[in-house]
C-alpha positions as CSV (number, residue, x, y, z in Angstrom):
1,X,114.4,117.9,76.5
2,X,111.5,119.4,78.4
3,X,111.6,117.0,81.4
4,X,112.2,118.7,84.7
5,X,112.4,116.4,87.7
6,X,111.4,119.2,90.0
7,X,107.8,118.5,89.2
8,X,108.2,114.9,90.5
9,X,110.9,115.3,93.3
10,X,110.0,113.5,96.5
11,X,107.2,111.4,95.0
12,X,106.5,107.7,95.6
13,X,108.9,106.7,92.8
14,X,111.7,108.8,94.3
15,X,111.2,107.1,97.7
16,X,111.4,103.7,96.1
17,X,114.4,104.6,93.9
18,X,116.4,106.4,96.5
19,X,115.9,103.9,99.4
20,X,117.0,101.1,97.1
21,X,119.9,103.1,95.6
22,X,121.3,103.9,99.0
23,X,121.0,100.3,100.1
24,X,122.8,99.1,97.0
25,X,125.5,101.8,97.3
26,X,126.2,100.7,100.9
27,X,126.2,97.0,100.0
28,X,128.7,97.6,97.1
29,X,130.9,99.6,99.4
30,X,131.0,96.5,101.6
31,X,132.3,94.5,98.7
32,X,134.7,97.0,96.9
33,X,137.6,99.1,98.1
34,X,136.7,101.9,95.7
35,X,133.7,102.7,93.6
36,X,133.4,104.9,90.5
37,X,129.7,106.0,90.5
38,X,128.4,107.3,87.2
39,X,124.9,108.9,87.2
40,X,123.8,109.2,83.6
41,X,120.9,111.7,84.2
42,X,121.7,113.5,87.4
43,X,119.4,116.5,87.1
44,X,119.8,119.5,89.4
45,X,121.1,117.6,92.4
46,X,118.5,118.8,94.9
47,X,115.0,120.3,94.9
48,X,112.9,122.8,96.8
49,X,109.5,121.1,97.4
50,X,108.0,124.5,98.2
51,X,109.0,125.7,94.7
52,X,106.5,126.5,92.0
53,X,107.1,123.3,90.0
54,X,106.8,120.9,93.0
55,X,103.7,122.7,94.3
56,X,102.1,122.5,90.9
57,X,102.3,118.7,90.8
58,X,101.7,118.1,94.5
59,X,103.4,114.7,94.1
60,X,105.7,115.2,97.1
61,X,102.8,115.6,99.4
62,X,101.8,112.0,98.6
63,X,105.4,110.9,98.9
64,X,108.2,112.2,101.1
65,X,105.8,114.2,103.3
66,X,103.7,111.2,104.1
67,X,106.9,109.1,104.7
68,X,108.2,111.8,107.2
69,X,104.9,111.8,109.0
70,X,104.7,108.0,109.3
71,X,105.3,106.1,112.5
72,X,105.7,102.7,110.9
73,X,108.4,103.4,108.2
74,X,110.7,100.4,108.0
75,X,114.5,100.8,108.6
76,X,115.2,100.8,104.9
77,X,114.1,104.4,104.7
78,X,116.4,105.5,107.5
79,X,119.3,106.6,105.3
80,X,117.0,108.6,103.1
81,X,115.2,110.3,106.0
82,X,118.5,111.1,107.6
83,X,119.8,112.7,104.4
84,X,116.6,114.7,104.0
85,X,116.9,116.0,107.6
86,X,120.6,116.9,106.9
87,X,119.6,118.8,103.8
88,X,117.2,120.9,105.9
89,X,119.7,121.5,108.7
90,X,117.9,119.2,111.1
91,X,114.7,121.1,110.7
92,X,111.4,120.0,109.1
93,X,112.0,121.8,105.8
94,X,111.1,121.5,102.2
95,X,114.4,120.7,100.6
96,X,114.8,117.2,99.0
97,X,118.2,115.8,97.9
98,X,118.3,114.1,94.5
99,X,120.4,111.1,93.8
100,X,123.6,113.2,93.2
101,X,123.5,114.6,96.8
102,X,122.4,111.3,98.3
103,X,125.3,109.5,96.8
104,X,127.9,112.3,97.1
105,X,127.3,112.4,100.9
106,X,127.7,108.6,101.2
107,X,131.0,108.4,99.3
108,X,134.1,107.2,101.0
109,X,137.5,108.9,100.4
110,X,138.4,106.3,97.8
111,X,135.0,106.6,95.9
112,X,134.3,108.9,93.1
113,X,131.0,110.3,91.7
114,X,130.3,111.8,88.2
115,X,126.8,113.2,87.6
116,X,125.9,113.8,83.9
117,X,123.4,116.3,82.7
118,X,122.6,118.0,79.3
119,X,120.4,121.0,80.4
120,X,122.8,123.9,81.0
121,X,120.7,125.4,83.7
122,X,120.5,122.1,85.6
123,X,124.3,121.5,85.1
124,X,124.9,124.9,86.8
125,X,122.7,123.9,89.7
126,X,124.3,120.4,89.9
127,X,127.8,122.0,90.1
128,X,126.6,124.2,92.9
129,X,125.1,121.2,94.7
130,X,128.2,119.1,94.4
131,X,130.7,121.9,95.2
132,X,131.2,120.8,98.9
133,X,132.2,117.3,97.8
134,X,135.8,117.0,96.5
135,X,135.3,113.6,95.0
136,X,132.1,114.4,93.2
137,X,131.8,116.3,89.9
138,X,129.2,117.5,87.4
139,X,129.6,116.8,83.7
140,X,127.7,118.5,80.9
141,X,127.6,115.3,78.9
142,X,125.5,112.6,77.4
143,X,125.3,110.2,80.3
144,X,125.0,107.1,78.2
145,X,128.2,107.9,76.4
146,X,130.0,109.0,79.5
147,X,129.0,105.7,81.3
148,X,130.7,103.6,78.6
149,X,133.7,105.9,78.4
150,X,134.3,105.9,82.2
151,X,133.6,102.3,83.0
152,X,136.7,100.4,84.2
153,X,138.7,103.6,84.8
154,X,139.5,103.5,88.5
155,X,137.4,101.7,91.0
156,X,134.5,99.4,90.4
157,X,132.0,101.0,88.2
158,X,128.5,101.6,89.6
159,X,126.3,103.1,86.9
160,X,123.0,104.7,87.8
161,X,120.6,105.1,84.8
162,X,117.5,107.2,85.2
163,X,116.5,108.9,81.9
164,X,113.4,111.0,81.4
165,X,112.0,108.5,78.8
166,X,111.0,111.4,76.5
167,X,112.9,109.8,73.6
168,X,111.5,106.7,72.0
169,X,114.9,105.0,72.0
170,X,115.6,105.4,75.7
171,X,114.9,101.8,76.4
172,X,117.1,100.6,73.6
173,X,119.9,102.9,74.7
174,X,119.8,101.5,78.2
175,X,120.2,98.0,76.9
176,X,123.0,99.0,74.5
177,X,124.7,101.0,77.3
178,X,124.5,98.1,79.7
179,X,126.0,95.8,77.1
180,X,128.9,98.2,76.4
181,X,129.6,99.0,80.1
182,X,129.8,95.2,80.9
183,X,132.0,94.6,77.9
184,X,134.5,97.2,79.3
185,X,134.1,96.3,83.0
186,X,132.8,92.8,83.7
187,X,132.3,93.5,87.5
188,X,130.3,96.7,86.9
189,X,127.1,97.2,88.9
190,X,124.1,99.0,87.4
191,X,120.9,100.4,88.9
192,X,118.3,101.3,86.3
193,X,115.1,103.2,87.1
194,X,112.1,103.1,84.8
195,X,108.4,104.0,85.0
196,X,105.8,101.2,84.8
197,X,102.8,102.3,82.7
198,X,101.9,99.1,80.9
199,X,103.1,95.5,81.1
200,X,104.0,95.2,77.5
201,X,106.6,97.9,77.6
202,X,108.0,96.7,80.9
203,X,108.3,93.1,79.8
204,X,109.9,94.0,76.5
205,X,112.6,96.0,78.3
206,X,113.3,93.0,80.6
207,X,113.5,90.7,77.6
208,X,116.1,93.1,76.1
209,X,118.1,93.2,79.3
210,X,118.1,89.4,79.4
211,X,119.9,89.3,76.1
212,X,122.8,91.1,77.9
213,X,122.9,89.3,81.3
214,X,121.1,86.7,83.4
215,X,122.1,88.6,86.6
216,X,119.1,90.8,87.0
217,X,117.5,91.9,90.3
218,X,114.1,93.4,89.6
219,X,112.1,95.5,92.1
220,X,108.7,96.3,90.7
221,X,106.2,98.6,92.4
222,X,102.7,99.3,91.3
223,X,100.5,101.9,92.9
224,X,97.5,100.8,91.0
225,X,96.5,98.2,88.4
226,X,97.9,98.7,84.9
227,X,94.7,99.8,83.3
228,X,95.6,103.3,82.1
229,X,98.9,103.4,80.1
230,X,98.8,107.2,80.1
231,X,99.5,107.2,83.9
232,X,102.7,106.3,85.7
233,X,101.0,103.4,87.5
234,X,104.3,102.3,89.1
235,X,108.0,102.1,88.7
236,X,110.8,99.6,88.8
237,X,114.5,99.3,89.7
238,X,116.4,96.8,87.6
239,X,119.8,96.1,89.0
240,X,122.9,94.2,87.9
241,X,125.6,93.0,90.3
242,X,123.4,93.8,93.3
243,X,124.6,92.1,96.5
244,X,122.2,89.7,98.2
245,X,121.2,92.2,100.9
246,X,119.6,94.5,98.4
247,X,116.7,92.0,97.8
248,X,115.4,92.5,101.3
249,X,115.9,96.3,101.2
250,X,113.9,96.5,97.9
251,X,111.1,94.3,99.3
252,X,110.8,96.3,102.5
253,X,110.7,99.6,100.6
254,X,108.2,98.4,97.9
255,X,105.9,96.7,100.3
256,X,105.6,99.8,102.5
257,X,105.0,102.1,99.6
258,X,102.4,99.8,98.0
259,X,100.5,99.4,101.3
260,X,100.7,103.0,102.6
261,X,100.8,105.1,99.4
262,X,99.1,102.8,96.8
263,X,95.6,102.3,95.8
264,X,93.5,99.2,95.8
265,X,95.3,96.7,93.6
266,X,98.8,98.1,94.3
267,X,101.6,95.7,94.9
268,X,105.3,95.2,95.2
269,X,107.3,92.3,93.8
270,X,111.1,91.6,93.9
271,X,112.8,88.7,92.0
272,X,116.0,87.7,90.3
273,X,116.3,86.3,86.8
């Protein structure tokens, strides 16, 4: 696969995803004595926003850098901003933690994290990123397969699915993986990120997920109207087993991003099926 998240690290979609992900992780920790977090597409773990790939896209400038400079950011972004500051040693630096570092740092002693990645170079970086955390590991593995194999093995499963969507069957594999995870572990929680380019693809995915479960929390964010399917016009987090407090966190994050970072016609919507 050619996808490299370094081009997109710290953009508006990362702010939405990571704020909601940390809120859901915290809420699940309030419900469960131990969590087994499985990150199906972990990437490198962390990113240098001053690096060549991030500078080439410029997406972080319209994302995390605007959030850090904002005086009206809602509390839902507090854990993310704190983690970014820690990553930079308390200084105003250019390092941005991906979901592996965000979650590894938030684990309790009883929790476990496994980050899956197929690119050998990113696996090496991921192992280096996770080395300080004894209960976090990097796996060179297909994350969809690993999620099914590890579900139900020690602690409540919390599966994070965030593929690059380069393969035409990624949407189908998410539905199939969700079905298989829930078959192995009925109390499993899942958080699925996906781009929103056009309404037809998004709605088709939700219809597929509704054949698996009627317990969906959907947080949809649009930066602009869905008029150009070649652009990532927005993104969404689709969650299963999300505690009630996640609704408000998702609304707060999406509303702020749509108002402060979006264009005319941008919007945020959160609902349960």
